[in-house]
C-alpha positions in Angstrom: -33.1 9.0 2.2 -33.0 9.0 -1.5 -33.5 12.3 -3.6 -36.4 13.0 -5.4 -36.2 12.1 -8.8 -38.5 14.0 -10.1 -37.2 16.9 -8.4 -33.7 16.1 -10.0 -35.1 16.1 -13.3 -36.5 19.6 -12.9 -33.1 21.3 -12.0 -30.9 19.3 -14.2 -33.3 18.3 -17.2 -34.8 14.6 -17.5 -31.8 13.4 -20.3 -29.4 14.0 -16.9 -31.5 11.7 -14.5 -32.2 8.0 -14.2 -30.2 4.6 -12.7 -28.0 2.6 -12.9 -28.0 -0.5 -15.4 -29.0 -3.6 -13.1 -26.1 -6.0 -12.7 -25.1 -8.6 -10.5 -22.1 -6.5 -9.0 -24.2 -3.7 -8.2 -25.5 -3.7 -4.2 -28.6 -4.0 -3.6 -28.6 -0.2 -1.7 -27.3 1.2 -4.8 -29.7 -0.3 -7.5 -32.3 1.7 -7.3 -30.6 5.2 -6.1 -31.5 8.4 -8.5 -28.7 9.0 -10.7 -27.2 12.3 -12.0 -25.2 12.2 -15.1 -24.0 15.7 -15.8 -22.3 16.3 -19.6 -19.8 18.7 -18.2 -17.4 19.2 -15.3 -19.2 22.6 -14.6 -22.6 20.6 -14.4 -20.8 17.9 -12.2 -19.6 20.5 -10.0 -23.1 22.3 -9.8 -24.7 19.1 -8.9 -22.1 18.7 -5.8 -23.2 22.4 -4.6 -27.0 21.1 -4.9 -26.3 18.3 -3.1 -24.3 20.5 -0.6 -27.4 23.4 0.1 -29.7 20.4 1.0 -27.3 18.0 2.8 -27.4 15.3 0.9 -24.6 12.6 0.5 -22.8 12.1 -2.4 -21.8 8.6 -3.8 -19.5 9.5 -6.9 -19.5 6.8 -9.5 -18.8 5.6 -13.4 -20.5 3.5 -15.3 -21.8 1.8 -11.9 -20.4 -1.9 -12.6 -17.6 -1.6 -10.0 -20.3 0.0 -7.0 -19.4 -3.0 -5.0 -16.3 -1.9 -4.3 -18.0 1.3 -2.6 -16.7 1.8 0.5 -19.0 1.0 3.3 -20.3 3.1 6.5 -24.1 4.4 5.9 -26.3 5.6 3.5 -26.3 8.1 0.0 -28.8 10.2 -1.0 -27.8 10.5 -4.8 -25.2 9.2 -7.1 -23.1 11.4 -9.5 -22.0 9.6 -12.5 -19.2 10.8 -15.0 -20.5 8.6 -17.7 -21.4 11.2 -19.6 -17.6 12.4 -19.2 -16.6 10.1 -21.6 -14.5 12.7 -24.2 -10.7 12.5 -24.8 -9.6 16.2 -23.9 -5.9 15.5 -25.6 -3.6 12.4 -26.8 0.0 13.5 -27.6 1.0 9.6 -29.0 5.0 11.3 -29.3 5.0 11.8 -25.7 2.7 8.8 -24.6 0.3 10.9 -22.9 -3.5 11.5 -22.4 -5.5 13.6 -21.0 -9.0 11.9 -20.7 -12.4 12.5 -18.4 -13.4 10.3 -15.9 -16.3 8.6 -18.1 -14.1 7.4 -20.8 -14.2 3.6 -20.6 -11.2 1.9 -20.5 -12.0 0.0 -24.0 -12.3 3.3 -25.5 -9.0 4.6 -24.1 -7.6 1.4 -25.2 -8.8 1.0 -28.9 -7.1 4.5 -29.5 -4.2 4.1 -27.8 -3.7 0.8 -29.3 -3.6 2.6 -33.2 -0.4 3.8 -31.9 1.0 1.0 -30.6 0.5 2.0 -26.7 -1.8 1.0 -23.8 -2.1 2.1 -20.4 0.1 0.4 -18.2 -2.4 -0.9 -15.3 -4.5 -3.6 -16.8 -7.8 -4.2 -15.0 -10.8 -6.2 -16.2 -12.6 -3.5 -18.9 -16.0 -5.1 -17.8 -18.9 -4.0 -20.2 -18.5 -0.1 -19.5 -16.4 0.0 -17.0 -14.7 4.0 -16.7 -11.1 5.7 -16.4 -12.5 6.8 -13.3 -13.8 4.0 -11.9 -10.1 2.5 -12.2 -8.5 5.1 -10.4 -10.8 5.8 -7.6 -11.2 1.6 -6.7 -7.3 1.1 -7.4 -8.2 -1.7 -9.7 -4.6 -2.3 -10.8 -5.2 -5.1 -13.0 -2.3 -7.6 -12.6 0.5 -6.7 -13.9 3.9 -6.4 -12.2 5.3 -3.4 -13.1 2.6 -0.7 -13.4 0.0 0.7 -11.1 -2.3 3.8 -10.9 0.0 5.2 -8.8 2.5 5.1 -11.4 1.1 6.1 -13.8 -1.5 9.2 -12.6 0.2 12.5 -13.5 -2.5 14.7 -12.7 -6.4 15.5 -11.9 -9.6 17.6 -12.1 -11.6 17.2 -9.5 -14.5 18.3 -8.0 -14.4 19.0 -4.0 -17.2 19.1 -1.6 -17.9 22.3 -1.9 -18.6 22.3 -5.5 -15.2 24.3 -6.1 -12.6 22.8 -9.2 -9.2 22.3 -8.6 -6.3 20.8 -10.7 -3.5 19.1 -9.8 0.0 17.5 -11.7 0.7 18.3 -14.9 1.3 16.5 -18.2 4.8 14.9 -17.7 6.3 13.9 -14.4 9.0 16.9 -14.0 6.0 19.3 -14.2 5.0 17.6 -10.4 6.7 19.8 -7.9 5.9 19.5 -4.2 2.9 18.0 -2.8 1.5 15.1 -6.0 -2.0 15.2 -4.5 -2.9 13.4 -8.1 -1.5 10.1 -6.3 -4.2 10.8 -3.1 -7.2 10.4 -5.6 -6.1 6.9 -6.6 -8.0 4.2 -4.2 -9.9 7.2 -2.8 -13.3 5.3 -3.5 -15.7 8.4 -3.8 -14.8 9.7 0.1 -12.2 12.6 -1.1 -13.9 14.0 -4.6 -15.5 13.7 -7.8 -12.7 12.6 -10.3 -13.0 14.7 -13.6 -10.3 14.4 -15.8 -7.0 12.5 -15.2 -3.7 12.7 -16.9 -2.1 9.3 -17.3 1.0 8.2 -18.9 0.8 5.1 -21.6 3.5 2.3 -22.2 4.5 0.6 -25.2 2.5 -2.3 -26.5 3.8 -5.1 -26.5 4.2 -6.8 -29.8 4.0 -10.5 -28.2 2.5 -12.0 -25.3 2.3 -15.7 -24.3 0.6 -17.7 -21.1 2.4 -20.5 -19.1 0.6 -22.9 -16.6 2.0 -24.8 -14.5 -0.1 -27.3 -12.4 1.6 -28.2 -8.6 1.1 -29.6 -5.2 0.2 -26.9 -3.3 3.4 -28.0 -0.9 5.7 -27.3 -4.3 4.2 -24.1 -4.9 6.4 -21.5 -3.6 9.5 -23.1 -3.9 8.9 -23.1 -7.7 8.0 -19.9 -7.8 11.3 -18.8 -6.0 13.1 -20.6 -9.1 11.1 -18.3 -11.3 11.5 -15.1 -8.9 14.8 -15.3 -8.7 15.4 -16.3 -12.4 16.7 -14.0 -15.7 12.5 -14.3 -16.2 10.7 -11.1 -16.2 7.1 -12.2 -16.4 4.5 -9.3 -16.8 2.1 -11.3 -14.0 3.0 -14.6 -12.0 0.5 -15.4 -10.3 -0.6 -18.6 -7.6 -4.1 -19.4 -8.4 -6.4 -21.7 -6.5 -10.0 -22.6 -7.0 -12.7 -22.3 -9.4 -10.9 -19.8 -11.5 -9.4 -20.9 -14.8 -11.2 -22.3 -17.5 -11.7 -26.3 -17.7 -9.0 -26.8 -15.1 -10.4 -27.8 -11.7 -8.0 -27.2 -8.6 -8.4 -29.1 -5.3 -7.4 -27.4 -2.0 -3.8 -29.4 -2.6 -3.5 -28.7 -6.4 -2.5 -24.9 -7.4 -1.8 -23.7 -11.0 1.5 -21.4 -11.3 0.6 -18.4 -14.2 2.9 -16.4 -15.6 2.4 -14.0 -18.5 5.3 -12.5 -21.1 5.0 -9.8 -23.1 7.8 -8.3 -25.1 8.9 -8.7 -28.9 8.9 -12.3 -30.0 12.7 -13.4 -29.7 12.4 -12.5 -26.0 8.8 -13.8 -25.5 10.2 -17.3 -26.9 13.0 -17.4 -24.9 11.3 -16.9 -22.0 8.7 -19.4 -22.2 11.3 -21.9 -22.9 13.0 -21.5 -19.8 10.1 -21.4 -17.8 9.0 -24.3 -19.0 12.7 -25.8 -18.2 11.9 -24.4 -14.5 8.1 -25.8 -13.9 6.4 -28.4 -14.8 3.7 -26.2 -17.2 2.5 -25.7 -20.4 2.0 -23.1 -22.7 -1.7 -22.2 -23.5 -1.6 -21.1 -27.2 -4.0 -18.8 -28.7 -7.5 -18.3 -28.1 -6.9 -20.9 -25.1 -4.2 -18.1 -23.2 -6.2 -15.2 -23.8 -9.4 -16.5 -22.2 -7.6 -17.9 -19.4 -6.1 -14.6 -18.6 -9.3 -12.6 -19.2 -11.0 -14.8 -16.6 -8.0 -14.1 -14.1 -8.5 -10.5 -14.4 -12.3 -10.8 -14.1 -11.5 -13.2 -11.4 -10.9 -9.9 -9.3 -14.1 -8.6 -9.4 -16.9 -8.7 -7.2 -18.9 -11.7 -7.4 -22.6 -12.2 -6.0 -22.7 -13.8 -2.7 -19.1 -13.5 -1.8 -16.7 -11.9 0.5 -14.4 -10.2 -1.8 -10.8 -9.4 0.2 -7.6 -8.1 -0.6 -4.4 -9.4 1.5 -1.2 -7.2 1.4 1.5 -9.6 2.2 5.4 -9.6 2.2 5.9 -10.7 -1.7 7.2 -13.8 -1.5 5.0 -14.7 1.3 1.9 -15.2 -0.9 1.4 -19.1 -0.7 1.6 -18.7 3.2 -1.5 -16.2 3.2 -3.4 -18.9 0.6 -2.1 -21.5 3.3 -3.7 -19.3 6.2 -7.5 -19.5 3.9 -6.8 -23.0 4.0 -5.8 -24.7 7.1 -6.6 -24.6 10.6 -9.6 -25.7 12.8 -10.5 -21.7 11.6 -10.2 -22.0 7.9 -12.1 -19.4 5.7 -12.1 -21.8 2.3 -15.4 -23.0 1.4 -16.8 -24.4 -2.0 -16.8 -21.8 -4.7 -13.8 -20.1 -2.9 -11.1 -19.2 -5.8 -7.2 -16.9 -4.7 -5.5 -15.4 -7.0 -2.0 -14.0 -5.5 0.1 -11.6 -7.5 3.8 -13.5 -6.3 6.6 -11.0 -5.9 4.2 -8.1 -5.7 2.0 -9.3 -2.6 -1.0 -8.8 -3.0 -3.8 -11.5 -3.1 -7.6 -11.6 -3.8 -10.1 -14.1 -2.3 -13.5 -15.0 -3.6 -14.6 -16.1 0.1 -18.4 -17.0 -0.1 -20.5 -17.7 2.9 -17.7 -16.0 5.3 -19.1 -13.8 8.3 -18.2 -11.3 11.0 -16.3 -14.2 13.2 -14.6 -16.0 10.3 -13.2 -12.6 9.2 -11.4 -12.1 12.6 -10.2 -15.6 13.0 -9.0 -15.3 9.6 -7.2 -11.7 10.4 -5.9 -12.8 13.2 -3.8 -16.0 11.4 -2.7 -13.4 8.8 -1.6 -10.6 11.2 0.8 -13.3 12.8 2.1 -13.9 9.0 2.8 -10.2 8.6 -0.3 -9.8 6.4 -3.2 -7.9 6.4 -6.8 -8.0 5.4 -8.7 -5.5 3.6 -12.6 -6.3 3.0 -13.5 -5.0 -1.1 -17.0 -6.3 -0.8 -18.9 -7.9 1.6 -21.9 -10.3 0.0 -25.5 -8.8 0.5 -26.3 -11.0 3.3 -23.3 -9.9 5.0 -22.0 -6.6 7.1 -18.5 -5.0 5.9 -18.7 -3.3 9.3 -17.3 -6.2 11.3 -14.0 -6.4 9.0 -10.7 -6.1 10.4 -9.5 -2.2 11.4 -6.9 -0.1 10.0 -3.9 0.5 12.1 -4.5 3.6 14.5 -1.6 5.7 13.0 -3.2 5.3 9.4 -6.8 5.5 10.9 -5.9 8.6 12.3 -4.1 10.0 9.0 -7.0 9.2 6.8 -9.4 10.5 9.1 -7.7 14.2 9.1 -7.3 13.9 5.5 -11.1 12.8 4.7 -12.2 16.1 7.3 -9.8 18.5 5.2 -11.4 17.1 1.9 -14.7 16.8 3.1 -15.6 18.6 6.3 -19.2 18.1 6.1 -19.3 14.0 4.7 -20.4 14.9 1.7 -19.5 11.9 0.2 -18.7 8.1 1.4 -17.6 8.2 4.7 -14.2 6.5 5.1 -15.3 2.7 6.6 -11.7 2.2 7.8 -12.8 -1.5 8.9 -12.3 -2.9 5.3 -11.6 0.2 2.9 -10.1 3.5 2.3 -8.3 5.9 0.6 
C-alpha cells in the first residue's frame, strides 16, 4: 500500500513530500501517490535506503508528465522525483558536452545550448516540464532520423536499489572503455536505477529548417517514400502520417501525409526543399504553419488518455506495411480517433489506438509478426490492461530478467513488464 505521507514528511521534511500535479497522461494509480522530491543525489540515495528498509517499491520519475510510459506489473508504494535535481553541473561549449542533473528540463537545456548554437540531438516533445532524466529513462528519442539517446549519453551517475551510488562513462566517447553501462539505463523506464546525473553530447544547431508535406493515396506512399529515401536528400525526419495529427489536415484511411523536415544552412535546406517538391506532389509549410505542424507530430508520440500507445519496430522501409496491418483485414485495429506516425528509413512507428482490447492486440501482433515486425505497448488506456500485450522473445526476456535480477534483486524498482515495456 502507499507509504504514509505524514511519516515521509517527518523523515525527509514537509517541503520534500507531495504529489504529482494533475495531468491527463498520469495514470490513476499514480495520481495520488506520495512523492518524495530530494534536493541532492545523496538525499535521493537516502530515500532508496529507507524504501529498502521498509520493503517499499519505488517509482523513479521526473516531473511526472510522462508516467503513462511507466512499465506495468504491480503497485508501487511511493515515487521518487528528481524534479529538484535540476542543475546544470558542467557545460563545455567548445567540447559540445553538458553534464546535467536528471531533473533539468528539456526546455532549460535547450535554452542554455541555444546561446551557443547547439542543441540536444534527440528531439522529444518537451511538454511543460519534461526532464532529461525522464526522456532518457523513457527512451523518448523524438522524430530525428540521425540521433538517439543511446548515441549521445556518454555517462551517468545513478542510485542503485540498495541506495549506493555509482558513476559510469565520461565526458568524451574515448573515455568509455569496457562495458558502457550508461547505455543500459537508456530506455530502462525506472526498472534498474534512479538516474541522478547524465553526460550528454550536443550537436550543432542548424541555421535553417523547412517542413514539406505531401498528401497522397496510401497505395502510393511506399513508392514515393522510397524515391526520397534513395535520393541525395537527407531529411532530418521523414514521416508517414495517418489519422488526426496534422493541424487542419484531415486524413482518411486511404489518404496519408508524407512529411519531411530539412535542417542545415540556408542554401542546403533550400536545395533539398526544391528537390523534394520535384520528387513528390507536396508543398512547403512555411513559417508558423510548419513549426506548429512539426510540434504537433512531436506531441503525437506521447500518451493520450483513453488510447493504447503502441510502438512498432519494423524493417526501415516497411513502415507503410505496418500501417496497412492496422487498417486492413477483419481484425483491423483502426478506430475513429486513431493516428499513426511512422519514421521511414528508421523502422519505428507510433500508433494511438482507441478502443483496443487484449484480443485486438494479439491479432495485431500476429499480423505484424508475419511482416517481421514487433509491437510493444507503451501505454494502455485506463480501462485496459497492459498484461495481455504481446510477450517478449524468450531469449531477450531471459537476458532482461537476469539483468534486472543483477541490478535489483529485491524488486525495489518497477518490474520489467515483459509484455509491453522493457529496458
